[in-house]
N, C-alpha and C positions, 0 to 999 in steps of 0.2 A: 030325450031323458038321459044326461052322459051317466056313462058304463062308471063303475066305481076305477079308482086307479089301487091297480094291486100291487104288491110287496113283491121287490125280486131280490133274488139269491146272490149273490157273490161272492168270490174266491178272495181270502184272505190269507193270513199266515199268524197265529201265536207268536206273540212276542218276549216271550217271558223266558228266563232263564231258567230253560229245562231243555236236556238235547232233544227230546222227539221234535221239537220248531215243527207243531202240526200245519199243516195245510186245512186252512179250515173254508165251510160255504154260510158266508153270513146272510143275514135277511136284514132290506135295505128298508123299512116302512115308507109308505110312501108322507108319511110329516118331515122324512130326512131323520130320523131316528135308527137303534139297531134293535131288531128281535129276536128270533131264534138264531142259535150260534151250532153249528156241528163239522166234524169230522167232511173232511174233502173226499168223497170215495175214489176217486177218480186218480188221485196221489197215491201208490202202491204201500209206501209204508204207513202214514197215516189210516189209511185204510177206511175213513170213514170213522174211526172214531177219535174221541175227545175226554179230557178227562172233564167232571163236572162242573169243576170253577170256572174254566173258561166257557164248557156251555152255559153258562149264568153270569156272561159278561157283557148282557144290557142291563144289570143293576149297576154294574160298576165304573160302566161308560158314562151313565146317564144320573150318577149318586147324587143327592145332592148337597154334599158338604165335598166336591170337587174346587179346585181351585180357578178360579175366573177372571181375576183381577189382580196387577201387579201390587205389595203390599208393603210397606215400609213399618219397621219396628218402632214400637212409641215404648216400649216398656220393658224390663229386666229382660236377657236371656234366655230363655226358656218359660216365660210367663203368658207366652203368646199373645201378649198386646201387638197388632198392628192397625195401622191407618192404610187406606186402599191411597194410590198413586196411579200418574200414567205412567204407560211406558215408555215415554221419552225419559222421564223422572228418574223413574228406576233402572233405566241404562245408561242415561247421565252417569247418576249415581256410583252404580257399579263399577264405571270405567273411573270415575275418581278415586272412588277407593283401590282399584287395581293400580294405578298408577302412583296413587301415596304410597303405598307399600314398597311398589317399585324402587321407589325415589329415595326411600329412607335404606333400605336394605339390598336392593338388586333387583333384577326380574327372577331369582330361585324362590325367593318370598310368596311367590303366588303359585298355589297349586291347585290345579285344578283335578277336582276330583271325582273317577266317574265308576258305574262298572255296568250291570247287565240286567237293569230295569228292563230294558229293551233290548235285545238282541242284535235289532235292526243293524245295518251296516253305517249307513247315513247318519243317523239320527244316535247311534251308540259314538260311535269313533269320530266324530267330526270336531267332538273339542279338543283332540289334538290336535287339527290342524294352528287350532288357536295358540296353544301349549309352544310346540314347535315353533313357530315363526315367531312368536314372543320369547323363545330361550327361558319360558316356567319351567318350574322342577319338571319331572319325568314323572312318569308314574308304573311301578313295577305293581302288574294285579297277578298277587300273589293269593286273591283270601279263598278262593273255590277249586283252580284246575292242578296247581304246580306239584301237590305228590304224587297226584295220580297220571298227569301228565308222564314225569319223571319216570317215575316205574315203569308205566309200559315202554315210553321210546327206547329204558335202558338195555329192552330185550330187541324189539323191530328198528331200533332206529328212525323210526317213522310214525308219526299219530294217525294212525290208520290201522285197517281191520278188513275181512272177511263182512259182507252187502250181512246188515245184520236182518233185513228181511228172508237173509238162509236159513236163518232160524227153525223156520217153517220147513226145513228138508232136512231138518238134521234129527238124529239117531236117539238125542242124550241134551237136552236145553241145560247149561249152566249159569244161574245166576248167582255173583256174587259180590256182597258188598252194597249192593242197592233196595230199596224197599221200591220195587218198579209198580207196586200198586195205588204206589203214592205221586211218585213222583217222576216214573214215562212209561204211561200204562199202556206203551203202544208194542211196548215188550212182551207186555201179556198175551196181546195180541196174535205173536207170531207164535210162541211158544206153547201157547195152545193150541193152535195152527198143529205145530208139529207134533203134540201129544194124541190130539183127537184124530188126523191123518196118516201117523204114523207109528204112532203108539211109544212115542219117545218119554221116558219120564223127566221130569221137571227135579234139576238137585239148585237146593237153594242153600246159600252159604251167610249168616245172620248173626249181629247179638242179641238178638230177641224176636219170639217171634209174632211179627207184624203179619201185615194182611198177603204180604208174597208168601212168606216161609207158611204161612196155614194154605195155600193152594200150591205147595208143592209135594211129590211124589218121595223126595227125601229131603229133610228139613236136616240141616249140619248149625246146632246153636255153637258159637263161639263166643269165647270170652274178648271183649274188647284186644285188639292190639295185637293179635296172635294169630291172624290169620295166617303169617308164614309159617307158624310152626305145622300148622294145618297141611299147609301146600306141598310142605317138605315131608310127613306122614304119609301123604299119599304117594308121591314120586319114589320114597322109599320102596311101596310094595310095588310102582311098574317098574322100577329098576332088578329087584329083589326076584319078581316072576315070570323075570323078561317078557315083560309087557309092553317096554317102549319099542318105536318102532329105529331100529338102529342104523340100518340105511339110511329112512331121511335126516337121522340127526347127523352121519357124517358126510351127507351131502350140503347140509343147509345150514348146520350151525356149527358151534364150536365147542360143540360136547367134547368130554376127554375124561382119561382114567380117574384126574385127581378132581374132579366133582363128582362121578362116582362113590370114590372113596369118603368124600365128603357126606353125600345122602346114606351111606351103609348104616351111618350110625344116627340118623333123624329117624328113627323106630316109629310105627305108630303109639305104642306107650311112651315115648319121649314126648313127642305130640301131645297127646291124651293130658300128659300132667302138665303143659304148658296152656293149651286150648280149649278144653272140656270136655271136647268131642271125643266116646268113648272109641276106643281102638278097634273095637270090632266093626263097629260104624265105616273107621276109617278103610281099615282092609276092604271091606263090601265096597265103595264108592270109589277106590281105586280100582277093583276088580270091573267095576263096571264102566269106567274109564278105559280100562286097556281094552276091554273085550268090543265097545259101543266103536273106537274108532273115531266114526263122526259123532262129534261130538262139538258144540257152541258154545265158548265161556263168551256172556255176556260180562264186561267185571264193570262196576259201578266205580261211584266218587266216594260214596260214605266209608268204606274198611281202608281207604288209603287219609281219611282225615286223623291220622294219629300222628305222632311225632316217628314212628317207622315207617309211616304208610306206603312211601316210595317203593321199600324194600317188599313190604306187602303185596302191591301192587307185581310187581318183578316173579313174584316168589308164584303168585296165582298164575299169571300168565307163561308161566313154563312149565303147565303141567300139559295143556293141550298141544304146546311143542315139540316134549317127551313122547307122546303117543303119534306125533304126527299126522296131525286132525288137521293142519292146514290143507294136506293134500286133497281133501274132500268137501264137494260140497254141502254145505250145512255143519263144516268141521271148522276148526282155530278159533279167533279171538276176538272180540271189539269190544274197543270203549270210546273210540269219539275218531268219526271223518275230517277233525277241525285242519290238521294236518293238510289235506287235498284241494282244496276249491283252490290255491293259486291266485285269488281275484287280486288285482292290483290295486291301491287304496293311495296310492300317490297322492291324487286329489282329494279325496276324504279324509286323508288324517298329515297329509303336507310330511311327508317323509321323504321328501328330497330338500327340506328345511331341518331335519334334524340334526344338532349340534351333539358328539358325543363326550363333548367336555362337561355339558349339563347334568348336573346329580339326575339319579334314582331316589325316590321315596317311593317304601315298602309301602302298599295299600294295605299290610294285613299289620300294620307298624300305626296305625294313625293315632293311633293313642303316646305312644313314643314319642312320637313327632310332633303333637300339638302340647306337649306338655315339656319341650324343650332337652327332649334326650340327643346329646352330642352324635353319638354313635346312631340311630336312628337320623339322624339330618344328615349324615356325612357330612359333619363336619363344619357343614355349612350354618348359611342364616338360619335364624326361627321361620320357619311358615305364619304370614300376619295375613293373607289372604287366600282365600279360598273359592271355589266356582263348582258345585257342588250339583250334576245329574246324574238321573237312574240309580240312585241308591241311598241308601238311609242309615248310613255308620252308628248313629246313635243310639239305634237296635238290632244292629246286625254286627257291625263288629266285637271284635274278639275285646278283650282287656277291658270291659265298659265304663268303670270309673273314673278311670286314666283318660276313655276316650270323652265323659261327658267335661271331665275338668277342664280336657283341652279345647273342645268349642265355648266353655262358658267364660273362657276370657274374653277382659273387654279388649284387647289390643288387637284379637283376630277379628277381621270384616267378612264375612261370609256373605256368599249369595247360594241360593239353592232354589233351583229350576226343578219345581214337581207340580202332581197331577192330586195330591194330597196336603194336608197340612200335618205331616210326619213331624216324626219327633226330635227328629232332624230339621227338619223346616222353622221347626219354633226356636232353635240357637243361631236362625239367620235373620242378618240385618236386611235383607231385602229376600224377599219370595216374589215369585216368575210363575204363572202359571202355565201348565205343560196341556202339551196336547195328548192323546193318544193314539194305540197304533192304528185305527181306523180312522182317524183323522188327518193322516197326513202317507205320503206314498215312501217305500221303503225295499230294502232288499233283505234278506235271511239266505243263512244256510244253514244246514241240518247237522250240527254238529252228531247227533244221535244216528244220522241218517245217509243217503247221496246227493238230495236236493238240494237247489239253488229257485227260491221263490222269492215270487214280488209279492209285496204286502199293498195293494194300489189304496188311494184316500178313497173311502164310503160316504161319509158324511161331515157335516159341517161342525169343528168346536165348538162350543158353549164359551159366550162370553168375549174374554180377550186373551184367549187360549195359547200359545204360538207352540212352534214347533223347535225343538234343539238347531236346528240347521239354521233359522230365523236368529234365535239368539245367539248361537254362533257368529254370525254374519254381523249383527246389530253391533257388537262388542266388538270384533275385526275392524269396523270401519270408527269407530271412536277412540280406538286404540290404535290408531294406524298401520295394522296388521297387514301388510299387501303378500296376498299369493293366488293364482288362479283361480282354487278353488273357493276363494268366498266370491265369486263374482258367478257359480253355476248354482243349476236347482239344484232338489234332493233329485229328479227325472234324470238329470246331465249328470250327477255324480253316478248315479246306477248304471245309465250308458254307457259312461268311460269307465267304469271298473270292468262290464263286461265284456267291450269290444276291446279290451289292452288286455285282456288275459285272453283272448282267443274264446271266449264262452257266449259268443253271440252277440245280442245289442238288447237294448230295452223292448223293442217292437217285436220281436221273436217272442222274449219272453213274454209279454203281455196275450200273446197270443194262445199260451197254454197256462199262464202263471207259475208253473215251475220247468225245470231242467233238471232230468236226472243224469248224475256226473258221474255213475258207476263207472270204475275200468274194468279192462277184462277182467277174468276170473283170475288166471295167472295171476298176475300182477298185483290185484286185490288179496290175493294170498302167500303174495309173497315166494312165487313159485320161482319167478325171477332174481331174486334174492332180494334179500331185507335191507332194512336204510342203511344200515352201515358202514364204510367204505370196504370192508372184506366180502360183506352181500349175506352174514351169517349171523343166523339171531345169535345174540350173548348172552347164555346164560351164566361168565361172568363180567358182569359189565362194569367198566371203566366210569366211576361215576363223577369224575372230574370232568368228564368229556360227553357228559349225555346229551346229542346235538339236537338241543330245545333252547328258546327265550331264558337269558340271563341275565341275573345284576350281579354274578358273583356268585362262589359258594357258601352255602348257608348253615347254622347249625353245626353240629357236631360231625362234619362227613366224613373225617378223617377215621372214625369207629364203623362207617357202614361196613356189611360184610361181603368178601368177598364172594361167595356162593348165596344162593338164596337160604335164608334160614327165620330161625325165628331172632329179630334183633331186638334187647331189651332197651330199647330208647324210651318207650313208655312211661309216664305221669305212675310209679306203681301206688299202689295201693299201700299203705303204711297204717299204723296202730292210730297215728291222728287220724289220718283221712283213711278208712278204710273201704270206701265203696268206690266204685268206678262207674263215671257218670257219661253219658251216650245222647249228646243233644238230638234228635233225631229228628227229619221234617216230618211237619202232619200233612195228612192228608187235602185239609182243605184251602190251605195257605201256601205263596211259594217263596220263604224268606219272606219279607216282611209284605209283600203285595198280599191283596184278598182279605188282610185283616179288619178295613176297613167293610166288607160286604156283609150285612145281613145273613145272605145263603151260606159265607164261609162260615160266620161268628156262630151263628147257631146251630152248627155239626160240630162244635168241636169243644169236647169241654176245656172247661176253665183252665188257667196252667196247673199243671200236676204234677206228679212222681208216680211210676211204674215201679211199683219196690215187690219182691219177692213175701208171701205171707210169711215164708219163716224168720225174713230180715225182719220183718215189721213185729213179728212178734218178740224177737230180741229186743227192739226198741220201743215196744207195746207203746204200739202205734195200731188205729184201724183206722176202715174207709171214711176218707173226707177229714180225719186231723188234718192240722197244718204242721209240717216242720220246715224247719229251717236247714237248708242245704247251704254248705260252706267248704270253702279253701281257704289259704294267704289271698287271694284277689276281692274276695268277696262276699256274699251271699243271697242267697233268695228264697223265698218263702212260697212252699208249693203243697198244693193236697193232697193226701196219699191215694193212688190206687192201686191195691193190691194186684197182683199179676206173677202168676206163675211160669210168665214163658221166657226168663231169664235164668243164667246163675246162679247163683248165690254172690250177694257181693256187688250185684252190676245193675245200675238202675237207669231210668229211661228218662227222659222230660222231652215229649212231642211237640215240635212247635217252635217259632220265635212270635210268644205275644208279644205284642206290643207292652212296651214298659209300664205304661202307666196301667197294666192291667192288672198288677202285681201288688199285692197286697202292701208292700215299702215300694213300690216305686220305681223298681231295679227292675228287670228282665234277667233271663239266662246267662247272656253274656257276660257278666260279670263275673262267671263261675270258669268263660274260658281264658288260656294265656295266647298271648302273642307274641310266643317264642317262636322266631322260626325253624320250620321243619326242615331236615337235613334232604336234598344238597343246595337246593333252588329256592327252599323257602316258600311259604306258607302258611295257613291258619291250623292245630290240630281241635280242631271243634269237636270231636268225637273224644277227645284224651285226657280226660278231668278227674284226678283223684279229690274222693270229697268229705266229708264227714255229713252226719244226718242226726238230728235232735229233735223232740218235740217243741213245739216254740212257747 
């Protein structure tokens, strides 16, 4: 009698748009399906812990509604009428559509559009190889990171920081502007270890009493867009009470008398009037930082998604620098390690084929671009053809009414390569079925930690799903695009990228599944010099010259303050629009991913608005009642949820629910503006002044 075939656990990597980039331990069942998914214990940042939604991944990868055949639209755009076609027909039609557009308007009329539905470097970034070789319009990826990265690098000169595992060795952990319980669960793993083993208090700064704030020892509740004021109030106390490390400042920073004089007027009382945190709480937390010194500041993305977000990020970063926390293990700051890996992506992206004369189009302004705004189009031809991978702009991009109007254009030819019939796919002319991460090989780097990781193919994809790489190569062949990268396999790309960067080889990476690239302590803590040319931390940044990706200066950058401050560039509440809306991430969703899985949907409340009870009383609305939330960009209907964990006048809508789940079919991003955040662009998702009234 034959023994039963046992399942095997094999290593993988979570591909989703999250800094944690967790190493996974995945159960592969005998029938070639996925079973349990858990964190890989041997990878010391993941440390065996992953979020619940990824732990349930079997229900996503084996979902009955996955796309498995190529589709051709046969009805109106957005209506969902398609018929199945063969891959050859689908690819031939796609190539024909791109050639026809190029013949009429030139190559810049074609815009390959993608983002972080997968963070795998081969599958995410290979679309750029086709773009660069064909001279299609460039893609300036602003939607998520630009305000935060710009503010951080304005101080440090490099997108790097202290090893986030050092949180466990801290005497005080500060989690600023990120709901880590929802979005970066591993941050909590290491912060809680510091509390348990060292008695370290956890300080959390945010705009509402979310799950992370509830786990804090000290929770500082700020009004949206006022983090800079709080940071300045803290620094005022540190300087006033001689708690700054002046020897460190003299050696490692541009600190001077002018900065100190500026901070002298930024009292806790001044800060309270702006941010809402009582002056006594500001005094107390400043003394805590000054006394502990070994403070670790984990700075998130959320608080930078304001029109003054870069300034707020820089101001918060200045606090650990002022106390010299960088000198200590368990001290300093961390936002992202994305600037440290140095992988060579010449073959993946075709960077050797880049033509600097080709226009760059701003990802966040897709609505204006598709509706023909001349400035957004950089004075060039209209966009009449789109190739979309790894993103769902009809649901997640700002200024949704313009986005949908653009996608509805009959003269716009759109190809979408997707896993599910998203709201963007509904507007496509051709829909191509895509693999998921356990169905292909890819290489990952952890923005939230220090590891390079291999995600190997574990199971076969369903139906006729094909990888992003296969689609790009097949289109390149039909379009006559020539580059050595089109001849390479995903594994070949991984090996090349590693070897060219001096990071070993695919063979070596396969043995462990990951490589820890953590630099030596002194380099990671900038004790050998910060990334600016003068080697100093900059309290006074030159916003025009921040060493980071750029497509030119954007927004009102000339008005940005010379020193950390509250910069009143946010969309201010007015008598007409008296509430400030923050569209925060839900625990069970990741942007628009996981909104298709029953395990996530049943754990999230339907689209709702968290409203302070006193504000609700003034509006004469109660629990469950429907209100219309509106501004000059649009309106959305939401059910009221009474919530006293906000400042008066602040409202929270958690999660990007599918547009179709809203009463009028319009999602939360109809309220979000696409005007670029200074100085390098980005969308201010959490900076919306709105009116609220009964439906």
